[in-house]
C-alpha positions, 0 to 999 in steps of 0.5 A: 758554513757556520752561523756567523759566516752565514749571517756575515754574508747576508749582511754584506748582501743587504748592505750592497742592496741598500747602497745600490738603492741609494745610488739609484735614488740620487741618480734619479734626483738629477739636479734637484740639489741645485738649491741653496739648501743641501738635501738628498740621499746617498750611500753611507759608510761609517767606521768607529772605534773606541776603548772602555770598561765594564760598569759591573765587572771586568770585560774581556775586551776593552776595545771596540770596532764597528763598521756600518754600511747603509744609506743616509738622507740629509736635510740641512742642518740635519741628517739621518743615517742607518744600516747594518753594522759589523762589530768586534770587541766590547761586550759582544765579541763578534756581532752583527746588527743594525744602527740608526743615527741622527746628526747635525751638520758638524755638530751633535749626534746620537745613535742607537743599535742592536747586535747579535753575537756569534755566542748567541748574545743580544747587545744594545748600545746608545751613543751621544757626542759631538762631531767625531767623539762620543760616549757609548753605553752598552747593555747585554741581555741575558745572563752574563757578567758583566752586562753593562759597559761604557766606551769612549768612541771616535767615529769617521762618517765617510759617507756624509763627508763624501756626500757634502764634498760633492755639493760644496760648490754646486749651489749658486756659484758664480758663473764660469767663463764662456767656453770660448774663453782662453786662459788669461795671463796676468802680465800681457794686455788683454786682446779683443776678440771679434764676432764669430763667423756666420754659421754654415747654415746661414744664420747670424753666427755665434755670439761674440767671445769675451776674454775675461780681464785680470780684474774680473778674474780676480773678482771671480776668485774672491767670490768663489773663496767667499762661497767656500767659506759660506758652505763651510759655515753652513755645515757647522750651522754658523749662519751669521758667518754664512750670511756675511760670506755670501754678502762678500761673494755677492759684492765681488760678483753680483749674482742675484741668486746669491741674494736668495741664499743670503735670505735663507741664512738670515731667516735661520738667524730669525733676522726677518728684516735682513731676509726681506732686504735681500729678497727686495734686492733680488727683485730690484736687480732682476726686474729687467732680466730675461734670464730663465733661471732668474725669471723662474725664481721671481714668483717664489721670491715674491711670495716669500716677501709677501709673507715676511712684510706683515711681520716687520716694522718700518723705521722712518727717520728725519733730522731737520738740522742734518748737514748731509754727512751724517750716518745712521746705524740701527743695532750696529748696521749702517742704514745709508738710506735712512736720512734720504727718506727711505724706510728701514725695515726692522724686526719687532722688538727693542732696537738702538739707533745711532747717529754719527758723523765720521767717528763722532757719535752725535746721539743714540736713541732706543726705540721699540717696534711692533709688527706692521708699525711705522716708527717715526723718529725725529732726531734733534742734533745736540748744539 
């Protein structure tokens, strides 16, 4: 067996070992991924191909093909991957080596690697790009002509796509119907289902089964569609769209755990007031709950809220001549409790308050807020 074949067999063995180790790590992690944040390890496979030219001379092969096998670790919104590569074409011909890569979810990436060819030539490469398209520079060491080349690459991160597809609907989705629930047809009327008979052990019997009516089923579907939108928005780091989709999912199906995800998205946008408002709603909606999953989240939510509140300001609005049908907006967001005596949480900085009645804007007033400050605005309606 020649040197190239021996090295190829070793690379395959090492790659399989790394993949098995990553699988074991994922299996041991259990349900640790049932969080709003996508995080964890997995085996990784990436295929890349490209076309290019020599920078200081003509190269023998204008095409590049590369296969990488190894492992990845994701911590939203970033992930890193590394492993062994098998490369054909370009400066090296047929070569093996290693590569390390950094990525943003559906965004920018950069990688670098080193390969050793069957002609005993050492080649380094570095590539930067966006999503699946990148520009790669290669440099060959030793006495060779040419020694530099540039390639336009297209890559397919199969391992990362597999990893994220298995977690898109996992975090805090709306609960599934009870196991005893039967599929509901749209047209026939909903039948009531009575309590289950007592158990053979003499207990009180199982809880009553519930048939989901068509309206509830439709709300669950709307919530799930919004959750899918939120997941995709998070993958492309569009946290404004993610927060909006999560709020729509909560409006369709008010699962309090969704509010924690809203707070996470708002914090990524540096909207601390929006995050605090979502956390306050979580605590208010779970105050009388005895659900273990909600009770387990409350201490962490209380701690996060206690850290946020000193960083925020409060806006206190009064309007003596208000008729009761006016609406207050702060930076374009409606604040329905502002004229009812409730303080509005705002981030430090410059803001604009708008008072309107229907489509008619009555007044606009800018104001500034400092951390911990209570900003009092007494609005005077025009004649």
